[in-house]
C-alpha positions as CSV (number, residue, x, y, z in Angstrom):
1,M,-29.3,1.0,30.3
2,S,-29.3,2.5,26.9
3,D,-32.1,1.2,24.3
4,F,-29.4,0.4,22.1
5,D,-28.2,-3.3,21.6
6,F,-24.8,-1.7,21.5
7,D,-23.0,1.8,22.3
8,Y,-21.3,0.7,18.9
9,F,-21.1,-1.1,16.3
10,V,-18.2,-2.0,13.7
11,I,-18.9,-2.6,9.8
12,G,-15.8,-4.6,9.4
13,A,-12.8,-6.3,11.1
14,G,-9.8,-4.9,9.2
15,S,-7.4,-3.5,11.0
16,G,-8.9,-0.1,11.4
17,G,-11.9,-1.6,12.8
18,V,-10.3,-4.0,15.3
19,R,-8.6,-1.2,17.0
20,S,-11.5,1.0,17.3
21,S,-13.7,-2.1,18.7
22,R,-10.8,-3.1,21.0
23,I,-10.3,0.4,22.5
24,A,-13.6,1.7,22.3
25,A,-14.4,-1.8,24.4
26,T,-11.1,-0.7,27.4
27,H,-13.1,2.6,27.6
28,G,-16.4,0.4,29.1
29,A,-18.6,0.3,25.8
30,R,-20.6,-2.5,24.5
31,V,-18.7,-3.4,21.1
32,G,-20.0,-5.7,18.5
33,V,-18.6,-5.6,15.3
34,A,-19.0,-7.7,11.9
35,E,-16.7,-9.3,9.7
36,D,-18.0,-11.5,6.9
37,R,-15.3,-12.4,5.0
38,Y,-11.6,-12.6,7.1
39,L,-10.4,-11.4,10.1
40,G,-8.1,-8.8,9.8
41,G,-9.3,-7.9,6.4
42,T,-7.1,-6.6,3.3
43,C,-3.9,-6.0,4.5
44,V,-3.4,-9.4,6.9
45,N,-4.9,-11.6,4.0
46,V,-4.4,-10.3,0.4
47,G,-2.5,-7.3,1.2
48,C,0.2,-6.2,2.8
49,V,1.4,-9.0,5.2
50,P,1.4,-11.5,2.5
51,K,2.6,-9.4,0.2
52,K,5.7,-8.6,2.2
53,I,6.0,-12.2,2.8
54,L,6.2,-13.2,-1.3
55,S,8.3,-10.1,-1.8
56,I,11.1,-11.8,0.8
57,G,10.3,-15.1,-1.1
58,A,11.2,-13.4,-4.3
59,H,14.3,-11.8,-3.2
60,V,16.1,-14.3,-2.1
61,R,17.0,-15.8,-5.8
62,D,18.8,-12.6,-5.8
63,E,20.6,-13.6,-3.1
64,L,21.7,-16.8,-3.9
65,Q,22.9,-15.2,-7.3
66,D,24.5,-12.7,-5.1
67,A,26.1,-15.2,-3.0
68,R,29.2,-16.1,-5.3
69,G,30.6,-13.1,-5.2
70,Y,31.4,-13.8,-1.5
71,G,32.9,-17.0,-2.1
72,W,29.9,-19.1,-1.5
73,T,29.3,-22.4,-3.9
74,I,25.6,-22.3,-4.9
75,P,23.8,-25.0,-5.6
76,P,21.3,-24.8,-8.8
77,A,17.7,-24.0,-6.6
78,A,14.5,-24.6,-7.9
79,H,11.6,-22.8,-6.8
80,D,8.2,-24.7,-5.2
81,W,5.0,-22.5,-5.6
82,A,2.7,-24.2,-3.4
83,T,5.3,-24.6,-0.8
84,L,5.2,-20.9,-0.2
85,I,1.7,-20.4,-0.6
86,A,1.1,-23.4,2.0
87,N,3.5,-21.6,4.8
88,K,1.8,-18.4,3.8
89,D,-1.9,-19.5,4.1
90,A,-0.5,-20.9,7.7
91,E,1.0,-17.5,8.5
92,I,-2.2,-16.0,7.8
93,Q,-4.2,-18.1,9.9
94,R,-2.1,-17.8,13.0
95,L,-2.9,-14.0,12.3
96,N,-6.8,-14.5,11.7
97,D,-6.6,-16.1,15.0
98,V,-4.1,-13.2,16.6
99,Y,-6.8,-10.8,16.2
100,R,-9.9,-13.2,17.1
101,G,-7.5,-13.4,20.7
102,L,-7.7,-9.4,20.3
103,L,-11.4,-8.9,19.8
104,D,-12.3,-11.8,22.5
105,R,-10.1,-10.5,25.4
106,A,-11.3,-7.1,25.0
107,G,-15.0,-8.1,25.8
108,V,-16.1,-7.4,21.6
109,K,-18.5,-9.5,20.2
110,L,-17.6,-10.8,16.6
111,F,-20.3,-11.4,13.9
112,E,-19.2,-13.5,11.1
113,A,-21.4,-12.0,9.2
114,H,-22.5,-9.8,6.4
115,A,-24.0,-6.2,7.9
116,S,-26.3,-3.9,5.9
117,F,-28.5,-0.9,7.5
118,I,-31.9,-0.8,8.0
119,D,-32.1,2.7,8.9
120,P,-29.8,4.9,10.5
121,H,-29.5,2.6,13.8
122,T,-30.4,-0.5,12.5
123,L,-28.3,-3.4,10.9
124,K,-29.2,-6.7,9.5
125,V,-26.5,-8.5,10.5
126,G,-26.6,-12.0,9.1
127,D,-30.1,-13.7,9.8
128,K,-30.1,-11.5,13.6
129,Q,-31.1,-7.3,13.5
130,V,-29.0,-5.8,16.1
131,T,-29.3,-1.5,16.9
132,A,-26.5,0.3,17.8
133,K,-26.0,4.5,19.2
134,N,-23.2,4.9,17.3
135,I,-21.8,3.3,14.0
136,L,-18.2,3.1,12.0
137,I,-18.2,1.8,8.7
138,A,-14.8,0.2,8.2
139,S,-15.4,-1.9,5.1
140,G,-12.2,-1.5,3.2
141,S,-11.9,-1.3,-0.5
142,W,-12.0,-3.8,-3.3
143,P,-10.1,-4.5,-6.6
144,M,-11.0,-2.7,-9.6
145,V,-11.4,-4.8,-12.6
146,P,-11.3,-2.9,-16.2
147,N,-14.8,-3.1,-18.7
148,I,-13.2,-5.1,-21.8
149,P,-13.9,-8.0,-23.9
150,G,-12.5,-11.2,-21.5
151,A,-11.5,-9.7,-18.7
152,E,-13.0,-12.5,-16.5
153,L,-9.7,-14.2,-17.7
154,G,-7.3,-12.0,-15.6
155,F,-7.1,-12.2,-11.5
156,T,-6.9,-9.3,-9.2
157,S,-4.7,-9.1,-5.8
158,N,-7.1,-11.0,-3.9
159,E,-6.7,-14.4,-6.0
160,A,-2.8,-13.5,-7.0
161,F,-2.2,-15.0,-3.3
162,Y,-4.2,-18.2,-4.3
163,L,-3.0,-19.1,-7.3
164,P,-2.6,-22.7,-7.8
165,T,0.8,-22.5,-9.8
166,L,3.1,-19.9,-10.9
167,P,2.0,-18.5,-14.5
168,K,5.1,-18.7,-16.3
169,R,4.5,-16.0,-18.6
170,V,2.3,-12.9,-16.9
171,L,1.0,-9.4,-18.0
172,I,0.7,-7.3,-15.6
173,V,-2.0,-4.4,-16.3
174,G,-1.4,-0.9,-14.1
175,G,1.1,1.9,-12.8
176,G,0.4,1.7,-9.2
177,Y,2.3,0.1,-6.3
178,V,0.3,-3.0,-6.5
179,A,1.5,-3.4,-10.2
180,V,5.0,-2.6,-9.5
181,E,5.5,-5.0,-6.3
182,F,3.7,-8.1,-7.6
183,A,5.9,-7.5,-11.4
184,A,8.8,-7.6,-8.8
185,I,7.4,-10.5,-7.1
186,F,6.3,-12.3,-9.6
187,H,9.7,-11.7,-11.8
188,G,12.2,-12.5,-8.5
189,L,10.0,-15.8,-8.6
190,G,11.2,-17.1,-12.1
191,S,8.1,-15.3,-14.3
192,H,8.5,-13.6,-17.9
193,V,6.7,-10.5,-16.4
194,T,5.5,-7.9,-19.1
195,Q,3.5,-4.4,-17.1
196,I,1.9,-2.1,-19.2
197,H,-0.2,1.2,-18.0
198,R,-1.8,3.7,-19.7
199,G,0.2,6.9,-18.7
200,T,3.9,8.1,-19.9
201,S,5.2,7.3,-16.1
202,F,4.0,5.5,-13.1
203,L,4.2,5.7,-9.1
204,T,2.4,9.3,-9.9
205,S,1.3,9.9,-7.0
206,F,4.6,10.0,-5.6
207,D,7.7,11.9,-5.8
208,A,8.2,11.6,-9.9
209,D,12.2,10.7,-9.8
210,L,11.0,7.9,-7.9
211,G,9.2,6.3,-10.0
212,T,11.2,7.1,-13.0
213,F,14.5,5.8,-11.1
214,L,12.4,2.4,-10.8
215,A,11.0,1.7,-13.6
216,A,14.8,2.0,-14.9
217,Q,15.6,-0.4,-12.7
218,M,13.1,-2.4,-13.4
219,I,13.7,-2.4,-17.5
220,H,17.4,-3.5,-16.8
221,D,16.5,-6.4,-14.1
222,G,14.7,-7.5,-17.4
223,I,10.6,-6.8,-17.0
224,D,9.3,-5.9,-19.7
225,L,7.6,-2.2,-18.8
226,R,5.6,-0.7,-21.5
227,F,3.8,3.0,-20.9
228,H,1.1,4.2,-23.4
229,T,-0.2,1.0,-23.2
230,I,-3.8,-0.6,-22.3
231,P,-5.2,-3.9,-23.0
232,E,-8.3,-3.8,-25.5
233,R,-9.4,-7.9,-25.6
234,L,-8.6,-10.9,-23.2
235,E,-9.0,-14.7,-25.5
236,K,-8.7,-18.0,-24.3
237,T,-6.6,-20.4,-26.6
238,A,-6.9,-23.7,-27.4
239,S,-3.6,-24.4,-25.6
240,G,-5.5,-22.8,-22.4
241,S,-2.5,-19.2,-22.4
242,I,-4.4,-16.0,-22.6
243,R,-3.9,-14.0,-25.7
244,V,-4.2,-10.1,-24.8
245,T,-4.5,-7.8,-27.8
246,L,-3.0,-4.4,-27.2
247,N,-4.0,-1.2,-28.5
248,D,-0.8,-0.9,-30.9
249,G,-2.3,-4.3,-32.3
250,E,-0.3,-6.3,-31.0
251,P,-1.0,-9.4,-29.2
252,L,0.7,-11.0,-26.6
253,E,0.4,-14.4,-25.4
254,V,0.7,-15.3,-21.6
255,D,-0.2,-17.7,-19.2
256,G,-2.3,-15.1,-16.5
257,V,-3.0,-11.5,-16.3
258,L,-2.9,-9.2,-13.3
259,W,-5.6,-6.5,-12.9
260,A,-3.3,-3.8,-10.6
261,T,-5.9,-1.4,-12.2
262,G,-7.1,0.3,-8.9
263,R,-9.3,0.2,-5.6
264,R,-12.9,1.2,-4.8
265,P,-14.2,1.7,-1.3
266,R,-15.9,-1.4,-0.7
267,L,-19.7,-0.6,0.3
268,D,-21.7,-3.0,-2.3
269,G,-24.2,-4.6,-0.1
270,L,-24.2,-2.1,2.8
271,N,-27.9,-0.5,1.5
272,I,-25.8,2.5,2.2
273,E,-28.5,4.9,1.3
274,K,-30.8,3.7,4.1
275,S,-28.5,5.3,6.4
276,G,-28.6,7.9,5.3
277,V,-24.9,8.5,4.6
278,T,-23.8,10.5,1.5
279,V,-21.6,9.1,-0.9
280,D,-18.9,11.2,-3.1
281,V,-19.1,10.4,-7.0
282,T,-15.7,8.6,-6.2
283,G,-17.7,6.4,-3.9
284,S,-16.0,7.4,-0.6
285,I,-17.8,8.6,2.6
286,P,-16.9,12.6,3.0
287,I,-16.0,12.8,6.6
288,D,-15.2,15.8,9.1
289,H,-12.2,16.2,11.0
290,D,-13.7,13.7,13.4
291,H,-14.1,10.8,11.1
292,R,-18.0,11.6,11.4
293,T,-20.3,11.2,8.1
294,N,-23.1,13.6,7.5
295,V,-25.0,11.6,10.3
296,P,-23.7,13.1,13.4
297,H,-23.5,9.3,15.1
298,I,-22.2,7.3,11.9
299,F,-18.4,7.0,11.4
300,A,-16.0,5.8,8.7
301,I,-12.4,5.3,8.5
302,G,-9.5,3.4,6.5
303,D,-10.8,2.8,2.6
304,V,-14.0,4.2,2.8
305,V,-13.2,7.8,2.9
306,E,-10.5,9.7,0.8
307,R,-7.5,10.0,2.9
308,Y,-4.7,7.9,3.3
309,A,-5.4,4.2,2.1
310,L,-2.8,2.7,4.8
311,T,-3.2,0.0,7.3
312,P,-1.0,2.5,9.8
313,V,-3.5,5.1,9.2
314,A,-6.7,3.3,9.6
315,I,-5.6,2.0,13.0
316,A,-4.7,5.7,14.4
317,Q,-8.6,6.7,12.8
318,G,-9.8,3.9,14.6
319,H,-8.1,4.5,17.9
320,V,-8.7,7.7,18.0
321,L,-11.9,7.7,16.7
322,A,-12.4,5.5,19.9
323,D,-11.0,7.5,22.2
324,L,-13.2,10.7,21.1
325,L,-16.5,8.3,21.8
326,F,-15.9,6.9,24.6
327,G,-12.7,8.3,26.3
328,N,-13.0,11.5,26.4
329,K,-10.1,12.2,24.9
330,Q,-10.4,15.0,21.9
331,R,-7.1,14.0,19.9
332,S,-6.7,13.9,16.2
333,V,-4.8,12.2,13.3
334,D,-1.6,13.8,11.7
335,Y,-2.2,13.5,8.5
336,D,1.5,15.6,7.5
337,N,4.5,13.2,7.2
338,V,2.8,9.7,6.7
339,P,5.7,7.5,5.8
340,T,5.2,4.6,3.2
341,A,6.9,1.8,1.3
342,I,6.2,0.1,-2.0
343,F,7.8,-3.5,-1.7
344,S,9.3,-2.9,-5.6
345,T,13.1,-4.3,-6.7
346,P,14.4,-2.1,-5.4
347,P,11.8,-1.0,-2.9
348,I,11.2,2.2,-2.2
349,G,10.7,4.2,1.2
350,T,8.9,7.9,1.6
351,V,8.1,10.3,3.7
352,G,7.3,14.1,3.5
353,L,6.2,16.4,0.1
354,S,7.4,15.3,-2.8
355,E,9.3,18.1,-5.0
356,A,6.1,18.6,-7.1
357,K,4.4,19.6,-4.0
358,A,7.2,21.4,-2.2
359,F,7.6,23.8,-5.4
360,E,4.0,24.9,-5.3
361,R,3.5,24.9,-1.7
362,Y,6.8,26.8,-0.6
363,H,6.4,29.0,-3.9
364,G,9.9,27.6,-5.6
365,G,11.8,28.2,-2.9
366,I,13.3,24.8,-1.7
367,D,16.8,23.1,-2.3
368,V,16.7,20.0,-3.7
369,Y,19.6,17.5,-2.7
370,K,19.6,14.6,-4.6
371,S,22.4,11.4,-4.3
372,E,22.3,8.5,-6.6
373,F,25.2,5.2,-6.6
374,R,26.0,1.4,-6.4
375,P,25.4,-0.3,-3.1
376,L,28.9,-1.6,-1.6
377,R,27.3,-5.2,-1.6
378,H,27.3,-5.1,-5.4
379,T,31.0,-3.6,-5.9
380,M,31.4,-7.3,-4.7
381,T,28.2,-9.4,-6.7
382,G,28.2,-7.5,-10.1
383,R,24.5,-6.2,-9.9
384,Q,23.9,-3.1,-12.1
385,R,21.7,-2.1,-9.3
386,R,21.5,1.4,-7.8
387,T,20.2,3.4,-5.1
388,L,18.8,7.2,-5.1
389,M,18.4,9.4,-2.2
390,K,16.4,12.7,-1.9
391,L,16.2,15.1,0.6
392,L,13.9,18.3,-0.3
393,V,14.4,21.5,2.4
394,D,12.4,24.9,2.9
395,R,14.9,27.1,2.1
396,A,13.2,29.8,4.1
397,T,13.2,27.7,7.5
398,D,16.0,25.3,6.5
399,K,13.2,22.4,7.4
400,V,13.1,19.2,5.6
401,V,10.1,18.6,4.0
402,G,11.0,15.5,2.0
403,V,12.9,12.5,2.3
404,H,12.6,9.8,-0.3
405,M,14.7,6.9,-1.5
406,V,14.5,4.0,-3.9
407,G,17.1,1.2,-3.2
408,E,17.5,-1.7,-0.5
409,D,16.3,-1.3,3.0
410,A,14.6,1.8,2.1
411,P,11.1,1.1,3.8
412,E,13.5,0.8,6.8
413,I,15.7,3.2,6.9
414,L,12.7,5.7,5.9
415,Q,11.2,4.6,9.4
416,G,13.5,6.7,11.3
417,F,13.7,9.7,9.2
418,A,9.5,10.3,9.6
419,V,10.7,11.0,13.0
420,A,13.2,13.2,12.1
421,L,10.2,15.0,9.5
422,N,7.5,14.9,12.5
423,A,9.9,16.0,14.6
424,G,10.6,19.6,13.1
425,A,14.3,18.2,11.9
426,T,16.6,21.1,9.8
427,K,18.9,20.6,7.1
428,A,21.5,21.5,9.8
429,D,20.4,18.8,12.0
430,F,20.7,16.1,9.6
431,D,24.7,17.9,8.9
432,R,25.6,17.3,11.9
433,T,24.4,14.2,12.7
434,I,27.4,11.8,12.5
435,G,26.5,8.7,9.8
436,I,26.9,5.0,10.4
437,H,30.2,3.9,8.2
438,P,29.3,2.1,5.9
439,T,25.9,2.3,5.3
440,A,23.7,3.4,2.6
441,A,21.5,5.7,5.5
442,E,24.6,7.6,6.3
443,E,24.2,9.3,2.6
444,F,20.9,10.8,3.8
445,V,23.5,13.0,6.7
446,T,26.4,13.5,4.6
447,M,24.7,15.8,1.3
448,R,26.3,18.7,1.1
449,T,25.6,20.4,-1.9
450,P,21.9,21.1,-3.7
451,S,21.6,19.7,-7.4
452,Q,20.0,22.6,-9.9
453,P,17.0,24.3,-7.8
454,A,13.6,22.6,-8.4
455,A,12.3,23.4,-11.7
456,R,9.3,24.9,-12.8
457,S,7.4,22.7,-12.8
458,G,8.8,20.8,-9.7
459,V,10.1,17.8,-11.4
460,T,13.5,17.0,-12.1
461,G,14.9,13.8,-13.6
462,G,10.9,13.0,-14.4
463,K,11.1,12.0,-17.8
464,A,8.7,9.3,-19.3
465,I,10.4,5.7,-19.7
466,G,9.3,3.6,-22.5
């Protein structure tokens, strides 16, 4: 019998931590997991799942409006924010119970308490002290708020899912996926949305054409999108609204301010210095190929490490790690061709290299195929919403190295193309595949002529908007 209370102790019961603890337990390990906030972590509670629910709700308005083009007479509709939030809460509670059941059935001991290090093998968990042979840090991330006067008057994505009322006028600060997704949600549900970003364009970690194309669509839909703009001060007015002073001196009066200004690893209160684990200047935990920190028996996955901050990636990391430690299975996570989606309006789906990165990796030897069109459904609705599709091909091998789309159903469409990229599909494979007609997806297998070769910077059509 081991001298430790547990073979494996996991700090954080998010998707990655739950998967890792559950798989380790099925391999026979004695496993404990601590969670001081909510089962399922950010994704289930204040991230992917509720965001997608709200996004679906926001798109209903478009569908009601579009129905007229197909002969439907729809009476005036009114949205009730409280009903949406209550129904969302019920679904999240159901998922919390699912996660609890998964841990219980696997034989994992759940501590619903805060965990912190006492020494490299010992943790304080609530009012208890436990020891573990191996420890996994999977404590996730937390929204950041800028240090400006009145910042406390705003809210983050954590609170956005629990607002008592829908703000009639909302300012969204940020240029990442959280910002554009909430811009679409609030706009779709009826708010007047202003989004500001300090840079010349947004979604800068993605292919440049995606952000440029999406920005144009958002502006056309009526979102007040401003670049080179930052807030300098927030003040409460006598009427209860918020007055925001911008760097150009213009005051903006709104009913709510969403800080979508980035996330940081959630290591506060962990006493990580007592574990001996190194934390880098960004606040992330450096790990090796096997997710091991500088302390050999302590590991880290998910948002606390400098890898893809995506739920499926954390799940894959947790599974691989549990197999390595307790299943005698030497596997690794493949970080090439990780697909991802942004549930903006219209949504984005993407997998593989951006044009800039492909240009750099293949020394300019890439072909770029692009198609922009109005979807068939909108020839009937009159809505001026367009779709962009893009393929990047390594000219020397004919391999497709990037697939990108902005348009309706993009996330669903791109999942299948992610399989193709991971299988090493070539442009010739795409060309000989018969399309499903009439669909938007068929465009990916009917693009025959490259656009002009990649620019020196690797960016075509990437000029700033705003």
